[in-house]
C-alpha positions in Angstrom: -8.9 3.7 -13.8 -8.9 3.7 -10.2 -10.6 0.9 -8.2 -10.5 0.1 -4.1 -7.6 -1.7 -3.1 -7.4 -4.4 -0.5 -6.8 -1.7 2.2 -9.5 0.5 1.3 -7.2 2.8 -0.7 -8.3 4.3 -4.1 -5.2 3.3 -6.7 -4.3 2.6 -9.9 -2.3 0.2 -12.1 0.6 1.4 -14.2 2.1 -1.0 -16.6 4.3 -1.5 -19.4 6.6 -4.2 -21.2 9.1 -3.9 -18.1 6.8 -3.2 -15.1 3.3 -3.4 -13.3 3.2 -1.1 -10.2 0.2 -0.6 -8.4 0.0 3.6 -6.8 -2.1 4.8 -4.1 -2.2 7.7 -1.5 -1.7 6.6 2.1 -3.6 8.6 4.6 -2.7 6.2 7.7 0.5 8.4 8.6 1.0 11.8 9.7 0.6 13.1 6.1 -0.4 11.7 2.8 2.0 9.6 1.4 2.5 7.6 -2.1 2.3 4.1 -1.9 3.8 2.6 -5.0 3.8 -1.5 -5.1 5.5 -3.5 -7.3 2.3 -5.9 -8.6 5.2 -8.8 -9.7 7.2 -9.1 -6.3 5.2 -7.8 -3.6 7.8 -5.0 -2.5 6.1 -1.7 -2.1 7.4 1.7 -0.7 6.1 5.2 1.0 7.2 8.0 -0.6 6.8 11.5 1.2 6.2 14.9 -0.8 9.8 15.6 -0.2 10.7 12.5 -1.7 8.5 13.2 -4.8 9.6 16.6 -5.0 13.2 15.2 -5.2 12.5 12.9 -7.9 11.6 16.3 -10.0 15.0 17.7 -9.1 16.9 14.8 -10.2 19.2 14.7 -13.1 19.4 12.0 -15.8 22.1 10.8 -14.3 20.2 10.4 -10.9 17.4 8.5 -12.6 19.6 6.0 -14.0 21.4 5.1 -11.2 18.1 4.5 -9.6 17.6 1.7 -13.0 20.7 0.1 -11.6 18.9 -2.4 -8.7 17.8 -5.9 -8.7 17.9 -7.6 -12.2 19.1 -4.6 -13.9 22.4 -4.5 -11.3 25.7 -4.2 -13.2 27.7 -6.9 -11.0 30.5 -5.4 -8.7 32.7 -7.5 -7.9 36.0 -6.4 -5.6 38.4 -7.1 -8.7 36.4 -4.4 -10.7 36.0 -2.2 -8.4 39.7 -1.9 -7.3 40.4 -1.7 -10.6 38.6 1.4 -11.0 39.6 3.0 -7.8 42.8 1.6 -6.8 46.1 3.1 -7.6 46.8 3.9 -10.9 43.2 4.3 -11.9 42.3 6.3 -14.8 39.9 9.6 -13.6 
């Protein structure tokens, strides 16, 4: 269901048990971009066509890395990092 948004953009909400976002097309720049807004936090991002096309070419591993942000970020302590990359680290 599309509806007018506060900045006069047509938008739709995409929601599941993990997240809720509002998606709309922003025509205010030099070219159209996709505006994605996190409904819970208000954080947003504008994605250009090249950025959107790159999402289609990403591997499953790439997409898994994208999920490792915010509340889902793995703890990355200096001790753990040096143990993984320092002398004697296994490859």
